[in-house]
N, C-alpha and C positions, 0 to 999 in steps of 0.2 A: 463041643462043650467047653473044651480048654480054650479054644479060639475066642469064644465070647467073653471068658473071664479075663483073658489078657486085654481085650479091648477095653473092658470096664476099668481095669487097673490104670491103663494109659490115660483114659479120660479123666479119672479121678486125680491123677498126678497133674494134669494140665489145669484142672479146675483149682487145685491147691496153689498153683503158681500165679494165677491170675490176680488174686488180691494184692500180692506183693508188687507186681508190676504197676497195678492201678495206684498203690500207695506211693511208688516212686515218682509216677507222673504227677500225682497230686502234690507231692512235696517239692517237685521241681517248679511248680507254678506259684508256690506259696511265696510272697515277696518278703525279703530279708530286711528287717527294719534298720535304718541308717542311724549311725551314731551321730548325735547332735554335736556340731562343733561349738567349742567354748568361745563366747564373745570376748574380745579384748576388754581388759579392765580400763575404765576411764577414770583418770585421776582428776581431782578437782583443780581448777586453774590457780586457786590461791596457793596450792602446795608448791608449784613451780615458782610463783611470785616470791614465796618465803625463802626458797633456796637462793634465788638471785639476790634477795635483799641481804642474807647472811653473807654471801660472797662479797658484796659491795662493802658491807660494814667491816668485814675482815681486811679487805684491801685498804680501806681508809684508815683503819687502826694501825696496820703495819706501816703505812705511809707517814702518819704523823709521829710514830715512835722512832722511825729510822731516818727521818729527814729533819733538818733545821734550816730556817730562813734567816739570812742576815741582811739587815738594812745598813744604810751608811753609818759608819762608826761602830758597828757591832763586831763581836769577836766570837769565834767558836773554839772551845777548849775541850779536851777529852783526856781521860786517864787510860783509855784503851791503847794498845800498842799496834796501831795500823802500820802495815808494811808496804802497802801499795797506794798510790795517789794518782788520780786522774783529774786534770784541770782543763776545762773548756770554757774559755771567756774570750770569744772572738773580738770584742771591742775593748778589752781590758789589758792593763799592763800589770804584770806579775813581778813582784819583788821577793827574792828568797832571802831569808835571814836565818840566823841560828835559833833553834827552839830554846826557850828559857826554862822549860820544865821537862825536857826529854820526850815530849810527845808532839804530835802534829797540831799546829795552831793555824787558824785561818782568820783573816780580818778583812772586811770591806772598808778600806781606809777612806776613800773618797769617791764620789760619783758626780757626773754632771747632771743627772736626773734623779729626783727623789724616789722614782719608780723602780730603780735598779735594785736587784735582789741577787744574793748568792745563795744557791741551793746546795746544801751540804748533805750528802747521802752516804750512809755506811752500809756495808754488806760484807759480812765475814771479816777478814782482815784488811779490807780495802776501803778507801774513802774517796768519793767523787765530788768535785766542786764545779758547779755549772752556773754560768751567768744567765739570769732570767729577768723578766720584766713583769710588773703589775701584780695584782692581788691573787691571780691564779698561778703564781710562779711554783707553788708547791706541787701542782698537779701535772706539770710538764717535764719531760726528760731531755728535750733538745735545746741546745744553747740558743739564746736570743741573739739575732743580728740586728735588732733595733738600734738606731744611731744613739750615741751617748757614750762618752768615755768614762771609764772608772779604774780605780787602782785597787789591787789585791795584794795583801802581804801574807806570805806563807813562811811559817816557821817549822823547820824540819829537823828531826833527830838524825842520828848517824846510822841507824840500823835499817833504813829504807831498802827494799828490794827492787821497786819499780816506780818510776815517776814519769808520767806523760803530760806534756803541756801543749795546748793550742791557744794562742793569744796574739794580741797586736804587738806586744813588746815583752821581753824577758830581761831582767837584770838582777844583780845581786852579788854578794861577796863570794858565795860558793854554794855548790850543790853536789851532794854525794848520794848515789844509789847504784846498785848492781847493774841496773839497766835504765837508761835515761833517753827519753825521746822528746825533743823540742821542735815545734813548728811555729815560727813567729816572723814578723816583718823585721823587727829589730832585736838582736841578741847581743847583750853586752855583759859577760859574766866574768867575775874575778877568777873563779876556779870551777872546773868541772872534773869530777872524779867518779869513775865507774868502770865496770868490765866491758859493757857495750854501750856505745854513745851513737845516737842518730840525731844530728843537729841540721835543721833546714830553716833558711830565712833569707832575707835580703842582704842586710848588713850584719855580718857576724864578726863579732870581736870577743876573743877569749884570751885572757892574760895567761892563764895556766890550765893546761888540759893533761890529764893523766888517765889513760885507758888501756885496756887489753886490745880492744878493736874499736875503731871509730870511723864514722862517716860524716863529713861536713859539706853541705851544699849551700851556695849563697851567691848573691850578685857580687859581693865584696867579702873576702874572707881574710882575717888577720889572726894568726896563732902565734903569739910571741914567745911562749914557753911551753913546749908540750913533750909528753913522753907516751909513745905507743909501744907496747910490748910485742904485739904481733903485726898489726896493720893499721894504716890510716889512709883513707881515701878523701881527697879534697877536690871539689869541682866547682867551677864557675862557667858562665857563658862568655862574657866579655869583660868581666870585672877583674881586678887585681887580686893576686894571692900572695901573702906574705908569711912565711914559715920560718920559725926559729926553734929547731929541735933542742931539747935540754942536753941530750946525750949524743956523742958522736958515734952512732951505731946504726948499721943497716945501710939501706940505699933509697934514693928518691928517684922515681921514674916521672918524667915530665912529658906531657903531650899538650902542646900549645902552638898556635900560630903567631903568638905575640913574642915579646922580648923575654929572655931569661937572664936574671942577674944572680950570680952566686958568690959565696964567700970563699976565701982561700982554703977553708977546711974541707971543701967538697973537691973530690977527684972525679973528673969526667971519664966515663967508660967509653973508650974509643972503638971497642969491638961492636958496639950497637949502632946500626945504621938507620933503623926505622923510628927509633925514640931516643930521647935523651936520658941517660942514666948517670946520676951523680952519687958517688960512693962516700959514705962517711966512715965506713970500715968495712972489712972483709966479712963481717957477720951477715947471715941471711935475713936475720930479723932485726928490727922490724921492716916491713915492706911499705913504703910510703908512695902513693900514687897521686900525682897532681895532674888534673885535666882542666884545660880551658881552651875554648875555640880561638879567641884572639886576645885573651887577657895577659897582661904582664905577670911574671912569676919572679918573686924574689926569695932566694934562700939564704938566710942569715946564719 
C-alpha cells in the first residue's frame, strides 16, 4: 500500500515537471526579432553646393579686402605700421627710398608692358609685394617670370624688423631692418644697416655696411666702409673682393688661390700655416672670413 502511494507521488512530480521542460523547448525555438538598423541620412545635394558657395564667397571677399593691384604709375600707401616686408619681383628693379610719411610706400614706377601689375597683400603686421601679369593677377600668389622689365620704388620707415627681396636689381640710398635678405643679380646700395644681413648677388657693391652678423656672396664684391660687431663672411668663386673696414678691430681670415693685397694697418699672423690671417687688433671680434677660389682679395 505504501509502495503504491510512493509510486503515484513520483509520477505526479514527473508530470508537473514536463510542462516546464516543454515550455523551455518551445521558447528556445521562438525566433528573436532583429532590431532594424537605421538607414544613413541622405542630405540633399544643394546643401553641399551652398556650403561650397559660401566658402568661395568668403575667400573672394577676403582676397579683395586684403589685396591691392597696382598698374604703371600707381602707388600704395597705408596708415598701418607694417613691420615685415617681402618683395618678389624676378624681372623688376627695386629702389629703396626714405618714407615720406613714416609708413611703407609702394609704387610701380615704370614697366615695359602695360600688363605688368604689382600685387600688394597684407597679413597681420606683414606686407607682401609680388610681380604679376594680366587681369587675373589678383588671384595668383606666385611671382610672374614673363619677360618685361619694370621698376618698383619702396619707401620704408625706420622701424622695420624684417625685409626680404628677390629681384633683378636692387639699389638705393639706404635700407634699415633688424633682418635683411637680398637676392638679386645687381646690388648697389649706399647703406645697409641691421642685426643680421644675408646678401647674395652677382655684382655686389655696398658703400657702407653696419651689422652684427653679415654674409655676402657674389661674383664680385666690394665693401668700401663696413662695421661688423661679431662676424662677416664674404665669398666669391673667381671674382675680386675689396674690403675696407671702418674700425681697426678683430682679424681677417683669407682663403684664396688668388693674389692678396693688404694695407699697412694689417699685421700678418705668421703662426698660421694653413690659412692667411691678418690682424687689425688683438681683439677677438669681429671675425672676418674671406673665401675665394682664385679671386683677388684686397684689404684696405
